[in-house]
TORPARO-151854 format. One record per residue (C-alpha): x, y, z; residue number from 1. Coordinates in nm, 4 decimals. Layout:
X / Y / Z / NUM
...
This chain:
-1.6887 / 10.3274 / 9.4632 / 1
-1.5850 / 10.1608 / 9.1527 / 2
-1.5543 / 10.3881 / 8.8505 / 3
-1.4554 / 10.3300 / 8.4735 / 4
-1.1374 / 10.4844 / 8.3395 / 5
-1.2055 / 10.6609 / 8.0066 / 6
-1.5562 / 10.7098 / 7.8638 / 7
-1.8552 / 10.5966 / 8.0629 / 8
-2.0592 / 10.3137 / 7.9153 / 9
-2.4216 / 10.3724 / 7.8162 / 10
-2.6670 / 10.0939 / 7.8755 / 11
-3.0160 / 10.0689 / 7.7613 / 12
-3.3279 / 9.8768 / 7.8101 / 13
-3.6163 / 9.9437 / 7.5892 / 14
-3.9573 / 9.7832 / 7.6411 / 15
-4.2638 / 9.8033 / 7.4049 / 16
-4.5940 / 9.6102 / 7.4653 / 17
-4.8806 / 9.6608 / 7.2354 / 18
-5.0901 / 9.3872 / 7.3944 / 19
-5.1061 / 9.1960 / 7.7198 / 20
-5.2020 / 8.8172 / 7.7591 / 21
-5.3676 / 8.8209 / 8.1001 / 22
-5.6306 / 9.0854 / 8.0670 / 23
-5.8736 / 9.2432 / 7.8036 / 24
-5.7077 / 9.5763 / 7.7390 / 25
-5.7289 / 9.7807 / 7.4245 / 26
-5.4412 / 9.6733 / 7.1852 / 27
-5.2024 / 9.9641 / 7.1333 / 28
-5.0631 / 10.0163 / 6.7874 / 29
-4.7284 / 10.2189 / 6.8585 / 30
-4.5889 / 10.0935 / 7.1828 / 31
-4.3598 / 9.8372 / 7.0367 / 32
-4.2607 / 10.0915 / 6.7591 / 33
-4.1870 / 10.3460 / 7.0331 / 34
-3.9393 / 10.1034 / 7.1621 / 35
-3.7781 / 10.0541 / 6.8266 / 36
-3.7419 / 10.4342 / 6.7644 / 37
-3.5963 / 10.4767 / 7.1026 / 38
-3.3531 / 10.2048 / 7.0440 / 39
-3.2413 / 10.3887 / 6.7342 / 40
-3.2094 / 10.6972 / 6.9345 / 41
-2.9730 / 10.5595 / 7.1775 / 42
-2.7628 / 10.3775 / 6.9346 / 43
-2.7382 / 10.6900 / 6.7393 / 44
-2.5889 / 10.8484 / 7.0544 / 45
-2.3295 / 10.5788 / 7.0698 / 46
-2.4829 / 10.3021 / 7.2743 / 47
-2.3432 / 9.9674 / 7.1543 / 48
-2.5659 / 9.6772 / 7.0523 / 49
-2.4117 / 9.4539 / 7.3203 / 50
-2.5151 / 9.7091 / 7.5864 / 51
-2.8666 / 9.7371 / 7.4599 / 52
-3.1709 / 9.5141 / 7.5050 / 53
-3.5024 / 9.5474 / 7.3358 / 54
-3.7992 / 9.3679 / 7.4818 / 55
-4.0995 / 9.3744 / 7.2451 / 56
-4.4516 / 9.2071 / 7.2734 / 57
-4.4389 / 8.8377 / 7.3914 / 58
-4.0784 / 8.8755 / 7.4732 / 59
-4.1573 / 9.1663 / 7.7279 / 60
-4.2282 / 8.9175 / 8.0167 / 61
-4.1839 / 8.9881 / 8.3799 / 62
-3.8951 / 8.7513 / 8.4043 / 63
-3.7052 / 8.8794 / 8.1112 / 64
-3.7731 / 9.2293 / 8.2290 / 65
-3.6369 / 9.1574 / 8.5909 / 66
-3.3306 / 8.9625 / 8.4545 / 67
-3.2460 / 9.2501 / 8.2161 / 68
-3.2540 / 9.4993 / 8.5178 / 69
-3.0445 / 9.2612 / 8.7307 / 70
-2.7937 / 9.2191 / 8.4580 / 71
-2.7547 / 9.5899 / 8.3766 / 72
-2.7430 / 9.6710 / 8.7427 / 73
-2.4402 / 9.4209 / 8.7766 / 74
-2.2576 / 9.5693 / 8.4614 / 75
-2.3143 / 9.9421 / 8.5351 / 76
-2.0621 / 10.1391 / 8.7535 / 77
-2.0371 / 10.4855 / 8.8832 / 78
-2.0348 / 10.7367 / 8.5935 / 79
-2.2190 / 10.4956 / 8.3460 / 80
-2.5546 / 10.5732 / 8.1990 / 81
-2.8632 / 10.3437 / 8.2141 / 82
-3.1461 / 10.4512 / 8.0018 / 83
-3.4777 / 10.2595 / 8.0684 / 84
-3.7942 / 10.3141 / 7.8343 / 85
-4.1245 / 10.1647 / 7.8584 / 86
-4.4177 / 10.2159 / 7.6219 / 87
-4.7490 / 10.0074 / 7.6935 / 88
-5.0289 / 10.0063 / 7.9229 / 89
-5.0122 / 10.1327 / 8.2964 / 90
-5.2592 / 10.0892 / 8.5631 / 91
-5.3290 / 10.1119 / 8.9427 / 92
-5.3842 / 9.8298 / 9.1910 / 93
-5.4753 / 9.8271 / 9.5628 / 94
-5.1743 / 9.9192 / 9.7840 / 95
-5.0846 / 9.6256 / 9.9981 / 96
-4.7991 / 9.7849 / 10.1956 / 97
-4.9461 / 10.1266 / 10.3080 / 98
-4.6913 / 10.3386 / 10.1251 / 99
-4.9490 / 10.4961 / 9.8997 / 100
-5.0699 / 10.7720 / 10.1105 / 101
-5.2613 / 10.9939 / 9.8597 / 102
-5.4933 / 10.7392 / 9.6933 / 103
-5.4146 / 10.3911 / 9.8419 / 104
-5.3022 / 10.2524 / 9.5038 / 105
-4.9846 / 10.1422 / 9.3474 / 106
-4.9068 / 10.2113 / 8.9922 / 107
-4.8155 / 9.9305 / 8.7586 / 108
-4.6437 / 9.8674 / 8.4297 / 109
-4.8260 / 9.6108 / 8.2140 / 110
-4.5789 / 9.3650 / 8.0764 / 111
-4.6835 / 9.1070 / 7.8327 / 112
-4.7535 / 8.8230 / 8.0858 / 113
-4.7750 / 9.0089 / 8.4215 / 114
-4.8026 / 9.3648 / 8.5946 / 115
-4.5090 / 9.4889 / 8.7593 / 116
-4.5844 / 9.7069 / 9.0621 / 117
-4.3940 / 10.0302 / 9.1255 / 118
-4.2778 / 9.8969 / 9.4670 / 119
-4.1150 / 9.6048 / 9.2847 / 120
-3.9598 / 9.8386 / 9.0214 / 121
-3.8039 / 10.0440 / 9.2778 / 122
-3.6322 / 9.7424 / 9.4559 / 123
-3.4899 / 9.6417 / 9.1095 / 124
-3.3745 / 9.9861 / 9.0214 / 125
-3.2253 / 10.0382 / 9.3679 / 126
-2.9754 / 9.7511 / 9.2869 / 127
-2.7811 / 9.9828 / 9.0679 / 128
-2.4643 / 10.1045 / 9.2112 / 129
-2.4204 / 10.4358 / 9.3565 / 130
-2.3100 / 10.6911 / 9.0835 / 131
-2.4856 / 10.5233 / 8.7912 / 132
-2.6843 / 10.7804 / 8.6289 / 133
-3.0507 / 10.6504 / 8.5372 / 134
-3.2755 / 10.8128 / 8.2852 / 135
-3.6313 / 10.6786 / 8.2841 / 136
-3.8821 / 10.7387 / 8.0123 / 137
-4.2255 / 10.5793 / 8.0974 / 138
-4.5071 / 10.6215 / 7.8262 / 139
-4.8232 / 10.4727 / 7.9844 / 140
-5.1289 / 10.5737 / 8.1925 / 141
-5.0296 / 10.6865 / 8.5504 / 142
-4.6487 / 10.6927 / 8.4387 / 143
-4.6020 / 11.0032 / 8.6852 / 144
-4.6835 / 10.7752 / 8.9957 / 145
-4.4517 / 10.5113 / 8.8648 / 146
-4.1543 / 10.7518 / 8.8463 / 147
-4.2225 / 10.9367 / 9.1672 / 148
-4.2476 / 10.6143 / 9.3566 / 149
-3.9138 / 10.4845 / 9.2162 / 150
-3.7030 / 10.7820 / 9.2768 / 151
-3.8359 / 10.9090 / 9.6102 / 152
Protein backbone atom coordinates (compact mmCIF):
# COMPACT_ATOMS: atom_id res chain seq x y z
CA UNK A 1 0.00 0.00 0.00
CA UNK A 2 1.43 3.36 -1.07
CA UNK A 3 1.52 6.02 1.64
CA UNK A 4 2.60 9.64 1.65
CA UNK A 5 5.65 10.79 3.60
CA UNK A 6 4.74 13.81 5.69
CA UNK A 7 1.35 15.42 6.08
CA UNK A 8 -1.56 13.66 4.33
CA UNK A 9 -3.27 15.53 1.52
CA UNK A 10 -6.88 16.64 1.77
CA UNK A 11 -8.99 16.46 -1.37
CA UNK A 12 -12.51 17.87 -1.65
CA UNK A 13 -15.39 17.65 -4.10
CA UNK A 14 -18.32 19.96 -3.37
CA UNK A 15 -21.48 19.69 -5.48
CA UNK A 16 -24.49 22.01 -5.30
CA UNK A 17 -27.52 21.82 -7.59
CA UNK A 18 -30.46 24.18 -7.14
CA UNK A 19 -32.26 23.13 -10.33
CA UNK A 20 -32.18 20.10 -12.66
CA UNK A 21 -32.69 20.15 -16.44
CA UNK A 22 -34.54 16.86 -17.00
CA UNK A 23 -37.47 16.88 -14.60
CA UNK A 24 -39.89 19.35 -13.04
CA UNK A 25 -38.63 19.64 -9.47
CA UNK A 26 -38.96 22.63 -7.19
CA UNK A 27 -36.02 25.01 -7.44
CA UNK A 28 -33.87 24.93 -4.35
CA UNK A 29 -32.47 28.24 -3.21
CA UNK A 30 -29.54 27.25 -1.00
CA UNK A 31 -27.98 24.06 -2.39
CA UNK A 32 -25.37 25.85 -4.49
CA UNK A 33 -24.64 28.21 -1.62
CA UNK A 34 -24.18 25.18 0.68
CA UNK A 35 -21.44 23.93 -1.65
CA UNK A 36 -19.74 27.33 -1.53
CA UNK A 37 -19.89 27.44 2.28
CA UNK A 38 -18.51 23.91 2.58
CA UNK A 39 -15.73 24.82 0.15
CA UNK A 40 -14.76 27.71 2.40
CA UNK A 41 -14.85 25.34 5.36
CA UNK A 42 -12.45 22.81 3.83
CA UNK A 43 -10.16 25.55 2.51
CA UNK A 44 -10.12 27.01 6.01
CA UNK A 45 -8.95 23.62 7.25
CA UNK A 46 -5.97 23.67 4.88
CA UNK A 47 -7.35 22.04 1.72
CA UNK A 48 -5.53 23.59 -1.25
CA UNK A 49 -7.32 25.12 -4.23
CA UNK A 50 -5.66 22.65 -6.60
CA UNK A 51 -6.99 19.75 -4.50
CA UNK A 52 -10.56 21.09 -4.40
CA UNK A 53 -13.26 21.01 -7.06
CA UNK A 54 -16.62 22.76 -6.86
CA UNK A 55 -19.43 21.77 -9.24
CA UNK A 56 -22.38 24.16 -9.18
CA UNK A 57 -25.60 24.24 -11.18
CA UNK A 58 -25.10 23.55 -14.89
CA UNK A 59 -21.50 22.46 -14.24
CA UNK A 60 -22.68 19.66 -11.94
CA UNK A 61 -23.22 17.15 -14.74
CA UNK A 62 -23.01 13.40 -14.44
CA UNK A 63 -19.86 13.30 -16.57
CA UNK A 64 -18.11 16.07 -14.63
CA UNK A 65 -19.03 14.36 -11.36
CA UNK A 66 -17.82 10.92 -12.49
CA UNK A 67 -14.60 12.38 -13.87
CA UNK A 68 -13.94 14.27 -10.63
CA UNK A 69 -14.37 11.08 -8.58
CA UNK A 70 -12.07 9.20 -10.98
CA UNK A 71 -9.42 11.93 -10.79
CA UNK A 72 -9.49 12.13 -7.00
CA UNK A 73 -9.44 8.33 -6.66
CA UNK A 74 -6.26 8.23 -8.78
CA UNK A 75 -4.52 11.00 -6.78
CA UNK A 76 -5.43 10.01 -3.22
CA UNK A 77 -3.30 7.44 -1.42
CA UNK A 78 -3.45 5.75 1.98
CA UNK A 79 -3.66 8.31 4.78
CA UNK A 80 -5.13 11.05 2.57
CA UNK A 81 -8.58 12.46 3.23
CA UNK A 82 -11.30 12.83 0.59
CA UNK A 83 -14.30 14.99 1.50
CA UNK A 84 -17.35 14.76 -0.75
CA UNK A 85 -20.37 16.98 -0.21
CA UNK A 86 -23.62 17.08 -2.15
CA UNK A 87 -26.50 19.48 -1.69
CA UNK A 88 -29.51 19.23 -3.98
CA UNK A 89 -32.44 17.00 -4.78
CA UNK A 90 -32.43 13.29 -4.05
CA UNK A 91 -34.94 10.64 -4.94
CA UNK A 92 -35.76 6.99 -5.43
CA UNK A 93 -36.06 4.82 -8.53
CA UNK A 94 -37.07 1.20 -9.04
CA UNK A 95 -34.23 -1.18 -8.15
CA UNK A 96 -32.97 -3.08 -11.20
CA UNK A 97 -30.41 -5.45 -9.68
CA UNK A 98 -32.28 -6.83 -6.64
CA UNK A 99 -29.97 -5.41 -3.96
CA UNK A 100 -32.62 -3.21 -2.33
CA UNK A 101 -34.37 -5.72 -0.07
CA UNK A 102 -36.35 -3.39 2.18
CA UNK A 103 -38.22 -1.22 -0.33
CA UNK A 104 -37.13 -2.35 -3.81
CA UNK A 105 -35.84 1.13 -4.65
CA UNK A 106 -32.43 2.67 -5.25
CA UNK A 107 -31.68 6.13 -3.91
CA UNK A 108 -30.38 8.75 -6.32
CA UNK A 109 -28.55 12.06 -6.34
CA UNK A 110 -30.05 14.51 -8.83
CA UNK A 111 -27.27 16.19 -10.76
CA UNK A 112 -28.01 18.95 -13.25
CA UNK A 113 -28.41 16.70 -16.30
CA UNK A 114 -29.06 13.19 -14.93
CA UNK A 115 -29.61 11.15 -11.79
CA UNK A 116 -26.82 9.08 -10.27
CA UNK A 117 -27.99 5.83 -8.67
CA UNK A 118 -26.43 4.83 -5.36
CA UNK A 119 -25.14 1.59 -6.93
CA UNK A 120 -23.15 3.62 -9.47
CA UNK A 121 -21.81 5.93 -6.79
CA UNK A 122 -20.65 2.93 -4.79
CA UNK A 123 -18.65 1.64 -7.79
CA UNK A 124 -17.02 5.05 -8.25
CA UNK A 125 -16.23 5.47 -4.52
CA UNK A 126 -14.79 1.94 -4.36
CA UNK A 127 -12.08 3.01 -6.84
CA UNK A 128 -10.33 4.85 -4.00
CA UNK A 129 -7.25 3.06 -2.71
CA UNK A 130 -7.32 1.21 0.58
CA UNK A 131 -6.47 3.53 3.45
CA UNK A 132 -7.93 6.71 1.93
CA UNK A 133 -10.25 8.23 4.50
CA UNK A 134 -13.57 9.31 3.01
CA UNK A 135 -16.06 11.73 4.53
CA UNK A 136 -19.37 12.11 2.70
CA UNK A 137 -21.89 14.80 3.61
CA UNK A 138 -25.10 14.40 1.64
CA UNK A 139 -27.90 16.95 2.06
CA UNK A 140 -30.88 15.72 0.03
CA UNK A 141 -34.00 13.65 0.40
CA UNK A 142 -33.26 9.96 1.02
CA UNK A 143 -29.60 10.73 1.79
CA UNK A 144 -29.46 8.05 4.49
CA UNK A 145 -30.10 5.39 1.86
CA UNK A 146 -27.40 6.81 -0.41
CA UNK A 147 -24.79 6.69 2.36
CA UNK A 148 -25.74 3.28 3.74
CA UNK A 149 -25.64 1.72 0.26
CA UNK A 150 -22.24 3.22 -0.59
CA UNK A 151 -20.46 2.08 2.56
CA UNK A 152 -21.99 -1.34 3.18
